[in-house]
Every structure is written in structure tokens, then in C-alpha cells.
C-alpha positions in Angstrom: 53.8 173.7 81.0 54.4 171.9 77.8 52.1 171.6 74.8 50.2 168.3 74.8 51.2 165.8 72.2 48.4 165.6 69.7 47.5 162.0 68.8 44.9 161.1 66.1 43.3 157.7 66.8 41.9 155.9 63.8 39.9 152.7 64.1 39.7 150.7 60.9 36.4 149.2 62.0 33.1 150.8 60.8 31.2 148.7 63.4 29.7 150.7 66.3 30.7 148.1 68.9 34.1 147.3 67.6 36.7 146.1 70.0 39.1 148.1 67.9 37.4 151.2 68.5 36.8 150.4 72.2 40.6 149.9 72.6 41.1 153.3 71.2 38.4 154.9 73.3 40.1 153.3 76.3 43.4 154.8 75.4 41.8 158.2 75.1 40.0 157.9 78.3 43.2 156.9 80.2 45.4 159.5 78.5 47.5 161.7 80.9 47.2 165.4 80.5 50.3 165.4 78.3 48.3 164.0 75.5 45.4 165.5 73.4 43.7 162.6 71.7 41.1 162.8 68.9 39.2 159.7 67.8 38.7 160.0 64.1 35.0 159.5 63.4 34.7 160.1 59.7 35.6 156.7 58.2 32.1 155.9 57.1 31.6 159.4 55.5 34.7 159.3 53.4 33.9 159.0 49.7 35.6 156.5 47.5 39.1 157.7 46.6 39.3 159.2 43.2 42.8 160.2 42.0 42.9 163.9 41.1 39.6 164.7 42.7 40.0 168.4 43.4 38.9 170.1 45.3 38.7 167.3 47.6 35.4 166.5 49.2 34.6 168.1 52.6 35.1 164.8 54.6 38.5 164.4 52.9 39.5 167.9 53.8 38.4 167.4 57.4 40.6 164.2 57.5 43.6 166.0 56.1 43.2 168.8 58.7 43.1 166.3 61.5 46.1 164.5 60.1 48.0 167.8 59.7 47.1 168.9 63.3 48.3 165.5 64.7 51.9 165.0 66.0 51.4 161.2 65.5 48.7 158.7 64.6 47.6 155.5 66.2 45.6 152.9 64.2 43.8 149.9 65.4 42.3 147.8 62.7 40.5 144.5 62.2 41.4 142.1 59.4 38.7 141.7 56.7 39.1 139.1 54.0 42.8 138.8 54.7 43.8 142.4 54.8 42.8 145.9 56.2 39.3 146.8 55.7 38.5 148.6 52.4 37.4 151.7 54.3 40.7 152.1 56.0 42.6 151.5 52.7 40.4 154.1 51.2 41.3 156.6 54.0 45.0 155.9 53.4 44.6 156.2 49.6 43.4 159.8 50.1 46.8 160.6 51.7 49.0 159.3 48.9 49.1 162.3 46.6 49.1 165.0 49.4 51.8 163.5 51.6 49.7 163.8 54.8 51.5 160.9 56.4 55.0 161.5 55.0 57.4 161.2 58.0 54.5 161.3 60.3 55.0 158.9 63.4 52.3 156.3 63.0 51.9 153.2 65.4 49.4 150.4 65.3 47.9 148.0 67.8 46.2 144.8 66.9 43.4 143.6 69.3 42.4 140.5 67.5 42.4 137.1 69.1 45.9 135.5 69.0 46.6 133.9 65.7 44.3 136.4 63.8 44.9 139.8 62.4 48.5 139.2 61.1 47.5 139.9 57.5 45.9 143.2 58.4 49.0 144.4 60.1 51.2 143.2 57.2 49.0 145.1 54.7 48.7 148.1 56.9 52.6 148.3 57.1 52.9 147.9 53.5 50.6 150.9 52.8 52.1 152.9 55.5 55.5 152.3 53.9 54.2 153.3 50.6 52.8 156.7 51.9 56.2 157.1 53.7 54.8 157.2 57.2 57.3 156.8 60.0 56.2 153.5 61.7 56.9 153.9 65.4 57.8 150.3 66.1 58.2 150.6 69.9 54.7 151.7 70.3 53.2 148.9 68.0 52.0 145.5 69.1 49.4 143.0 69.9 47.0 143.7 72.8 44.1 141.2 72.6 40.7 142.8 73.6 37.8 140.4 73.8 34.2 141.6 73.7 33.7 140.1 77.2 36.4 142.4 78.5 34.3 145.6 77.6 32.3 147.3 80.3 28.8 148.7 79.9 30.6 152.0 78.9 32.1 150.2 75.9 35.6 150.7 77.4 38.0 147.9 78.3 37.3 146.9 81.9 39.9 144.3 82.3 42.7 145.8 84.4 45.6 144.0 82.8 44.5 144.8 79.2 43.8 148.4 80.3 47.4 148.7 81.7 48.8 147.5 78.4 46.6 150.0 76.5 47.7 152.7 78.8 51.4 152.0 77.9 50.9 152.7 74.2 50.7 156.5 74.2 53.8 156.9 76.4 55.7 154.6 74.1 54.5 156.6 71.1 55.4 159.9 72.9 59.0 158.7 73.6 59.4 157.8 69.9 58.1 161.2 68.8 60.4 163.0 71.3 63.5 161.0 70.4 62.8 161.6 66.6 62.5 165.4 67.4 65.8 165.5 69.4 
């Protein structure tokens, strides 16, 4: 038996009923046994980034541990005011000086309605490049998730969308394994 690939799922949304978070929950719910997924839930608790703030506050240390434990990261973020939300940018800023994402495979999905969210992905990729993350392009893409496609369990109920979401982790795993070979 092989060790499950550990994937940290990060939603850039702080809204409880976000379609971004619902997409990640759906991915986690459908993950085969070869994956161990963790949905990061500390975005709201992260303090504002202060360069040189040592020792790091407890929520930052918890984030760094989760990033360190992960084999790869999957981010799903909305676009706010023409870029990634400030709370997600703040999370990423906490990784700059410590190298938490250096060479770490990171993929993104965009669940926004077609024609929206492009600036968020552009700024996300810029920041990921700045922190030297390894963007796993084959696992990245747009998978529109509409609120009316969610079930009462807050998971994506639409079978076609769910199939597309279910394909993200295997694509990310293939990228991670090819990189390790």
C-alpha cells in the first residue's frame, strides 16, 4: 500500500456558503483513498502579515505546518476588486520569507461564471511565481460552479461539474509523481 498524497485545499473566500469552498469540499468528498485532503479553515483567523514578526503568531505556525505536511496545494479563489481577495494575499505573504511554497506543486481552479475571475487567477499566478511555487498547470483550470448547482449538503450536485472536479486531484497527482520521478 502506498502513502496517500497529501493535498492542502485552500479557499480564497471567507464566505461560509462560497461556491469556491463548496468546490473544494466536493473534491475532498470525492477523493479516492490514494489522497488525504485537508481543507484549510484558518483564513479568517490569520493576522495581518507583519514582516519579521517572530515568533510567528499561532495561526501562522498552524498554516506553515499544514503547508509543510502537504505534498501539494490546490487553491480555489474568487475575484474581489479585480484581484485575489486580500485575505488570500495575506496568507501568501506569510509564506514569502519562510519558503513554505518554494518548489511546492500548487494548482488552482476557477469556479467563477465564464468571463469572470481572470484577474484573480492572473494575480494568484503572479504571487505564486514570486514565492517560487511550482504551478501544476495540467491540474489548473476553469470549472464553473453556480450556486444553484449545490445540494443541501453544500456540495456540488451537478454530475457533469462533479466529474470535472473529480478529475483535478488525479491530474495534480500525475504532476507530482512526474516531478518526483
